[in-house]
N, C-alpha and C positions, 0 to 999 in steps of 0.2 A: 626835432618837432616836439614830441612829448606833449606837455600840457598845452603848447601853442595850438595843437590840434583842436582843443576845446575852448580856446579864447584867450586866456591870460596865464602867465606864470605866477602861481601863488607865492613863490618865494619873493617876487618883486613886491607883491602886496604887503607881505610881512615887513620887508625892508623899508617900504615907504613909510609905514607907521613908526618904525623904530627910529628913523632919521627925520621924521616929520617933513617929508618932501611936500611941496605945495600941490602936486597932482594926486596925493594920497586920497583925499576925500573925493576927488572927481572919479578916481578909479573905483572907490567904494560905491559911488552912485551908479556906475555902470554895473557893478556886481548886483546891486539892489534891483535895477531894472531887469536884469537877466533873470534873477530869481523870481520876480513877480510875473515874468512871462512863462514860467514853468508851472506845471501842476504842483500845488502845495504839498500834496501827500499822495500816497498810494491809496488803494481801496480800503474801506473800513473793514475791520475784522472782529470777530468775537474773541475776547481775550480776558484780561484781568478784570475789566468792568462788568463782566457777565456774572461775577460772584455777588450774591446778595450781600449788601452791606458795604460795597465798594463802588465808588464813582471815580472817574478819571477825567481830568481836563487839561488841555494844552493851551498855552498862549505863545504865539510866534511873533518875534520881532523881525519882520521881513526886511527892514532897512539896514540890518547888519550883515548877515542873518544869524540869529540865535533864538533862544526861547527857554521856556520851562514847562514842566509837566507835573501835575499834582495828583496824587492818589489820596482821595478822601475816605476816611473811615470814621464818620462823625459819631457813630455809636460806640466807637472804640474797637481796637483790634490788638490782640497780643502780638508783640513784635520782637524780632531779634535782628542782628546784622552780622555779616562776616565780611571783613575787609582783607583782600588778598594782594592788591597792587601796592607797590612801594611808594607811590606818590599820591595818596588820597586827599580829597578835600571834602570834609564831612562836618555835620553839626548834630548835636544831641545823640551821639552814638554811645557814649559812656553809660547813659541811663538804661540802655538796652541789655546790659549785663544782668543775668538772672538774679544775682545777689542784691541788686539795687531795688529801691522802693517801687518805682513806677514800672508797671507791667504792660500797659496799653498805650498806643499812640492814636492820634486823631487824624493824622495825615502824614504822608511822606512826600518830599519834594525832590525832583530830579531837575537839574538846571545846567545850562551852558554858562559861559562867562568866567570860568575858573573860580577862584575863591570869592570874587565879587558876586557871583551868582547865588551864594548862600543867603544873600539878602532877600531872595524870593520867599524864603520861609517866613519872614516878618509879615509879609502881606497875607500869607495863609493863616497865620496866627490872628491877624486882625479880622479876617473873614470869619473864622471860627468863633472868636470872642464876641463878635456882633450877634452870633446865634447862640451864645451862652453854652458853647461846647468846650470842654476841657477837663483837666484834672482838678477836682475840688480841693481847695486849700483852706476853706473857711472864709477868707476874705474875697476870693474871686476864683473863677474857673480858669485854669491856665491850660491852653491848648498845647499838647505835646506833638511837636512837628520836627522829626529828624529830617536831614537832607543830605544829599551828595551832589557833587558837581563834576563836570567834565571841562576840559580846556578846549575852547574854540576861538580864542582871541586872535588867531592868525588869519581868520576869515573876515574880510571887511574891516570896518572901523572898530578897533578894540575899545573905544570909549563908550560904545553902545553895548550894554550887557543887561542881563535880567536884574530887575530891582524888585522891591516890595510890591510895586504896582503889577508887575508881571505875575507874581505869585497870587495876588488877589484876583486878577482877571482869570487866571487858570482855574483857581478854586471855584469862582463864580460860574465858569463854563463846564464844570465837572458834571458828567452824566453817567448813568449806567447803560450797559448795552455795548454795541459795536464801537470800536475805536478807530480813529484815523491813525495811519502808520506812515513811516517814511520821513520826509523832511518837514516835520512839525515839532512844536514844543522843544523839549531838550535835545531832540535829534536834528534840529534845523541846521546847525553849523557843524555837525559831526562829520568826521572823515576817517578813513581806514587805510591800511597798507602804506605806512609812512617810512618803512625801513629803507626804501630807495630814495628818500627825500620827498619834499612836498610836491615837486614837479611830476612825480610818478604815482601819487596817491589817488584814492577814489572817494566817492561820497559815502558816508555812513548815514545813520538815521535812527529811528525808534520803531520797535516792532513788538507785537504781542502774540501770545499763544495760549490755548486752553485745552485741557484734557478733562472730560467728564466720564467717569466710570459707571458701569451698570450698578445701580444702587445709589448713585448720586454724589459720590466723592468727587470733588473738583480740585484741580491744581492748575494755576495759571501763572504767567510771567509777563512782565513788561520791561524791555531792555533798551537803553539808549547806548548806541554803539559808536565809539570814537577811538577805536583801538589803534595802537601803533602797528599791530600785527594784521594778518590776513583773516578773512572769514571763509570758512569751509562749511559745506553741508555734511554733517556727520552721517546722514542717511545714505548718501551716495559717494562720499569722499571727494566730491567736486569742489574745486576752488571757485568760490562765488565772486569774491571781491578782494582786491589787495594790490600789491605793488604791480604797476604796469610795466610793459616792455619800454625800451628807450624811445621808441617812436610813439608810444602812448596808445596804440591801437588795440592791444590785447593785454590780458592779465598774465603776468609772469610769476608772481608770488615771491615770497621772501626766502624760500628754501635755499636757493643758490647763494643769495646774499649772505645768509647766515653760515655758509660753509666755505667761503673763500675770503682771502684778505682783500682789502683792509676790513676790519670789523665794522658792522653797521653802526651808525651814529643816530641816536634819537634823543630829542630834548626831554629830559626828565620832567614829569608832571604835565606834559603837553598833549596828553591823550586821554585814555580812560573809558571803560565800559561800566555802566552803573545800571541798577534796576531793582525791581521788586518781584518776588515770587509770593504767592498767596494760596491758601487752601481754606475751604469751608469747614474742615475738620477741626474740632477743638483740640488745641495743642498748648502746652506750657511754653514759657519763654526758653527754657533749656532745650526742649524738643525742637523748637523753631530754630535754635542755633545750629542744630544738626542739619535741618532742612536747608538753611542758608549755606552751610558748608558744602553739602552735596550739590546744591544748585551751581556752585562754582565749577563742579566737574563738567556741567553742560557748557559753561563759558569756555573752559579749556578745550573741549571737543570742537567748538565752533570757531574760536579765535586762536590763531597760532602765529607767534608765541603769545601766551597770556600771562598775566600777573607779573609783568616785567618791571624793572626799575623805572621805566618811563610811563607806566600806567598806574591809575589809582583805583583799580577794580573793586567795586563794593556792591554787595547784594543784600537787600533787606528782605526778611521773611515775615509774613503776616498770617494770622489765623483769625477769621471772623467768628469762629466758634458756633456757627449755625448748625453744624452737624456733630452730634455727640454719639458716644458708644465706643465700641472697640476701635483701637488705633493700630495701624500697621505703619510704623514710622519709616521702616525701610522702603516700603512701597511709595509713600508720599515723597520721601527724599529723592528716590530714583525718578519719579515723575517730574519733580521740580527741576532736575537736571535736564530732562528731555524737553520741557517747555521752555527752559532758558535757552537752550541751543536753538530751538525752532524760532523763538522770538528774535534772536540775533540774526539768523539768516533772513527772516522776513524784513528786518530793519533795513538791510542793504538792498534787498530786492525791490522794496517799495519806495526807496529814496529817489528824489529828483536831483539831477546833477547841477553843479555850479561851475562857473568859469575855472578851468584848470583842474576840476575835480569831477570827472564824469561819473555817472551812476551806472549800475549794472545794466540798466535799460539802454544806456548809450553805447555800449560795446556789443559787438557780435557775440553770440552764444559761445561760451567757453567752458570746456569740460575737462580741463587738465586734471 
């Protein structure tokens, strides 16, 4: 049974596109109609866009499904990045080294579509350029827009992927306040728990979380979760989403697969968890590098295994600088790890299922 319980075998979808079988697009059309019949996202939540100076927008390509998410910081935000996965897909990350000239970014793009999805950043640059936002060079203002992608080409028609238009539309839709979570934007085609093969995987998504301390210090995260591994709730130890049992009805997890022969097989670069953490506290680029590094601890608590050869895990860290004064970098980094883990768990809990990839809401409550 397995994935047949939920509609279709995703392995057949991938094979159809690989061999260009004539029924491939028809099956993609069925996938699309099923997606459109499901709720597009979970409930909106206060998270990254609650920080003053940050707006977030999603654009979803439901006919694939895939999409992109844009984090706008039009007034500029000091930024750093920490890449831990062995199969990353990124843009403009070298300039985030503290020794380099540019210290601030004007947006960060998260997208599906594998390396094709990096094109979404072009549309964000156009959106910002039209508003005269960017790094002043004398001849023009050049928007600084780093990006990271995840691999979701095995879902639906791989010829449909985020483009510059997707990025432009996501930027135009960016707002402050509560954010949609689940199967929207960069999380639309995300899946998790793939160490048992695609027929036993589950739906991933995008989630956000925010902590506000007495006195006004804020730390938030936005994470798009497409991990090869399982998702656990660090607060309870519960396995939330991951490899399903052979009949597809429950979550089994990857623990036993990792401990018995034959060794698990995962396609390198076909996964990845990417995201943004941010604070309103004024930090330097070097300090933000530490925050991004500590945020990965939250990723590793929630995703098991994490930072694998098959994932391109990357986290950007931003500071809006709206709050000045004494800095407790240890505290901010620890909170960044906490909100990262919470955002990852929310991403899978708020996702809507696809044929062959049930969401958490589709399975009975599981507390392994």
